[in-house]
C-alpha positions in Angstrom: 0.0 0.0 0.0 1.3 3.4 -1.0 1.4 5.8 1.9 0.7 9.5 1.1 3.1 11.9 2.9 1.2 15.0 3.9 2.3 18.3 5.5 -0.4 20.1 7.4 -0.2 23.9 8.1 -2.7 25.6 10.3 -2.2 28.0 13.2 -5.2 26.6 15.3 -3.7 23.6 17.2 -7.1 22.0 18.0 -8.3 22.1 14.4 -4.8 21.0 13.1 -4.7 18.0 15.6 -8.2 17.0 14.6 -7.4 17.0 10.9 -4.1 15.2 11.5 -5.9 12.5 13.5 -8.6 12.0 10.9 -6.1 11.6 8.1 -3.8 9.3 10.0 -6.8 7.1 10.9 -7.3 6.5 7.2 -4.3 4.1 7.2 -2.7 5.2 4.0 -1.9 8.8 4.9 1.1 9.9 7.0 1.3 13.4 8.5 5.0 14.0 8.1 4.9 17.5 9.6 2.7 20.2 11.1 3.4 23.9 10.7 1.7 26.8 12.5 2.7 29.6 10.2 3.6 30.4 6.5 7.4 30.5 7.0 7.5 27.2 8.8 5.3 25.5 6.2 7.6 26.6 3.4 10.7 25.5 5.3 9.3 22.2 6.2 8.4 21.5 2.5 12.0 21.9 1.6 13.2 19.6 4.5 10.5 16.9 4.4 9.5 16.7 0.7 5.9 15.7 1.3 3.6 14.5 -1.5 0.9 17.0 -0.6 0.7 20.1 1.4 -2.6 21.4 3.0 -2.3 25.1 3.7 -4.6 27.4 5.7 -4.7 30.9 4.3 -5.0 32.9 7.6 -1.8 32.1 9.4 1.0 34.4 10.7 4.3 35.1 8.9 3.0 35.3 5.3 0.0 33.0 5.7 -0.9 30.3 3.3 -0.7 32.4 0.2 2.8 33.6 1.1 3.9 30.0 1.8 2.3 28.8 -1.5 4.4 31.3 -3.4 7.6 30.1 -1.8 6.8 26.5 -2.2 6.1 26.9 -5.9 9.6 28.3 -6.3 11.1 24.9 -5.3 12.8 23.0 -8.2 10.2 20.1 -7.7 7.4 21.5 -5.6 4.9 19.2 -4.0 1.2 19.3 -4.8 -0.5 22.0 -2.7 -4.1 22.6 -1.7 -5.7 25.3 0.5 -7.7 24.0 3.4 -9.3 27.2 4.7 -12.4 29.0 6.0 -11.9 31.8 3.5 -14.6 32.1 0.9 -13.1 35.3 -0.5 -13.0 35.2 -4.3 -9.6 37.1 -4.2 -8.0 34.4 -2.1 -9.4 31.7 -4.4 -8.2 33.3 -7.5 -4.7 34.1 -6.1 -4.3 30.6 -4.8 -5.1 29.1 -8.2 -2.9 31.6 -10.0 0.1 30.7 -7.8 -0.4 27.0 -8.5 -2.7 25.5 -5.9 -4.3 22.3 -7.2 -7.2 22.5 -4.8 -9.2 24.9 -2.6 -11.1 23.1 0.1 -13.4 24.8 2.7 -13.0 23.8 6.3 -16.6 22.8 6.7 -15.8 19.5 4.9 -16.3 16.3 6.9 -13.5 14.0 7.9 -14.5 11.2 5.5 -14.8 13.5 2.6 -11.5 15.2 3.4 -9.7 11.8 3.4 -11.1 11.1 -0.1 -10.2 14.6 -1.3 -6.6 14.2 0.0 -6.3 10.9 -2.0 -7.7 12.6 -5.1 -5.5 15.6 -4.8 -2.4 13.4 -4.2 -3.3 11.7 -7.5 -3.1 15.0 -9.3 -6.8 15.7 -9.6 -7.9 19.3 -9.1 -10.7 20.3 -6.7 -12.5 23.5 -5.8 -15.3 23.4 -3.2 -18.6 23.5 -5.2 -20.0 26.8 -4.0 -16.7 28.5 -4.9 -16.5 26.8 -8.3 -19.6 28.7 -9.5 -18.0 32.0 -8.4 -14.8 31.1 -10.3 -16.7 30.5 -13.5 -18.6 33.9 -13.1 -15.3 35.6 -12.5 -13.8 34.1 -15.7 -16.9 35.2 -17.6 -16.4 38.7 -16.2 -12.9 38.7 -17.6 -14.3 38.1 -21.1 -14.0 34.4 -21.3 -17.6 34.1 -22.4 -17.3 36.8 -25.1 -15.7 34.4 -27.4 -18.4 32.1 -29.1 -16.3 29.1 -28.4 -13.1 29.6 -26.4 -12.0 26.0 -27.3 -12.2 26.6 -31.1 -8.4 26.8 -31.5 -7.7 23.4 -29.8 -6.6 20.5 -31.9 -8.5 17.2 -31.8 -5.8 15.7 -29.6 -5.9 18.7 -27.2 -9.7 18.4 -27.0 -9.4 14.7 -26.1 -6.9 15.5 -23.4 -9.0 18.4 -22.0 -12.1 16.3 -22.0 -10.4 13.7 -19.7 -8.9 16.4 -17.5 -12.4 17.8 -17.1 -13.5 14.4 -15.8 -10.9 14.7 -13.1 -8.2 12.5 -14.6 -4.5 13.1 -13.7 -1.9 13.5 -16.4 -0.8 9.9 -15.8 -4.3 8.6 -16.3 -4.8 10.7 -19.4 -1.6 9.3 -20.8 -2.7 5.7 -20.1 -6.1 6.3 -21.6 -4.7 7.9 -24.8 -1.6 5.7 -25.0 0.8 8.6 -24.8 3.6 9.4 -22.2 2.8 11.5 -19.2 5.4 14.1 -20.2 3.6 14.4 -23.6 0.3 15.1 -21.7 2.1 17.8 -19.8 3.4 19.4 -23.0 -0.2 19.4 -24.4 -1.6 20.9 -21.2 0.9 23.8 -21.5 -0.4 24.5 -25.0 -4.0 24.1 -23.9 -3.6 26.6 -21.1 -2.0 29.1 -23.4 -4.7 28.8 -26.1 -7.5 29.1 -23.6 -5.7 32.0 -21.8 -6.4 30.4 -18.4 -3.9 30.0 -15.6 -4.3 26.4 -14.5 -6.1 23.1 -15.2 -9.0 24.0 -12.8 -10.0 26.9 -15.0 -9.4 24.8 -18.2 -11.6 22.0 -16.9 -14.4 24.4 -16.1 -14.4 25.8 -19.6 -14.4 22.3 -21.0 -17.4 21.3 -18.9 -19.3 24.3 -20.3 -18.3 24.1 -24.0 -17.2 20.5 -24.8 -19.8 18.0 -25.9 -20.0 14.9 -23.8 
């Protein structure tokens, strides 16, 4: 059994302890470190090399957003998701822009959080449902909906890849499905993001769900 190595950063000890306990109880998740501020979270990422980092936004010393920016400057950064009470659209957009794979609200239950951690560690993106609608509205506000079909410039292969990404598949799973290498999928994803003028696979997947035929 593959054990997922997770770093948890939150400045509320009781909440942090509860989350750590719930994840450890799953059996396949190991909490390799716990940080109480942004600076510690970034430093522990370098030292511990976790598979996944869960960051609160409202923490001392730079907070989760500051830590995320530092973590993403690592040569091979881990996967990062925000685990936060903040429903602020600005926090959401900034986290995704900096490279967060997920944005999870703290109201999530223990069982669901365990499943989300497994999904995120597999490279699948996630945004809490209520916030996903706001993200789409914000993208439309930027003019994404002004184009009759923002996916018109994609090649057939790029459409196939984007359709699988929109289903929540990781790059490795997309490669297996289409019989191409994972690094080739990454190359295509770079091209897709540029053509769609979006910042990450979460935004690309949302456009795909709106415009691609099933």
